[in-house]
Each structure stands twice: as C-alpha cells, then as structure tokens.
C-alpha positions in Angstrom: -17.0 256.0 264.1 -13.9 253.9 265.4 -12.5 254.8 268.7 -9.1 255.9 266.8 -11.3 258.2 264.6 -12.9 259.7 267.7 -9.7 260.4 269.3 -8.5 261.9 266.1 -11.4 264.3 266.0 -11.1 265.3 269.5 -7.5 265.9 269.2 -8.0 268.1 266.2 -10.5 270.0 268.2 -8.3 270.8 271.0 -7.2 274.5 271.9 -3.5 275.2 271.5 -2.5 275.0 275.2 -4.2 271.6 275.6 -2.9 270.4 272.4 0.5 271.1 273.7 -0.1 269.4 277.0 -1.3 266.4 275.0 1.7 266.4 272.9 3.9 266.3 276.1 1.9 263.6 277.6 2.2 261.4 274.1 5.7 262.2 273.8 6.6 260.4 277.4 4.0 257.7 276.9 5.1 256.5 273.7 8.4 255.3 274.6 7.1 253.7 277.9 4.4 251.7 275.9 7.3 250.5 273.3 9.5 249.6 276.3 6.7 247.3 277.9 6.0 245.7 274.4 9.6 244.9 274.0 10.0 243.5 277.5 6.8 241.4 276.9 8.3 240.2 273.6 11.4 239.2 275.3 9.7 237.6 277.8 7.6 235.6 275.5 10.7 234.3 273.8 9.6 236.3 270.6 13.3 237.5 269.9 14.9 234.3 270.8 15.6 233.2 267.0 16.9 236.4 266.2 19.1 236.6 269.1 20.5 233.0 268.4 21.1 234.0 264.6 22.9 237.2 265.8 25.3 235.2 268.3 26.2 232.6 265.6 27.0 235.7 263.2 29.1 237.2 265.6 30.8 234.0 266.7 31.5 233.4 262.8 33.2 236.9 262.7 30.2 238.4 260.6 29.8 241.4 263.0 31.9 244.5 263.8 32.3 246.6 266.9 30.3 249.6 267.3 
C-alpha cells in the first residue's frame, strides 16, 4: 500500500468531527503549498520564458487591460 493509499484509508475512517478538522487544515495548507511551489519555480527561472513571451505580446499590442 502506498503512502497516499494509506492516508486515503485513514481519512475515510475519520469520524465526522475529525474529518471536519482535517478539511479545515487541508483547506489552509493547500494554497500555502501552492504558493511555496510557485515561489520556488519563479526563483528557479521556470517562468522566465512565459514572462518574456507575455511581455513581447503586450509590447506588440496583443493584450488587453483587465
């Protein structure tokens, strides 16, 4: 059994009040984890090509104001 399968089984077995507490924790955890990954990707230059393309498109008038 993988770690994910083990966690899934444990979550399925949680009583309602513990499931609610887990849901609240995960709801806060997930965007924080996404932010950390995004910041790491930016720092590693993984978005440089996308940024350069978007800046070129904007300079060429291929964008609109939000």
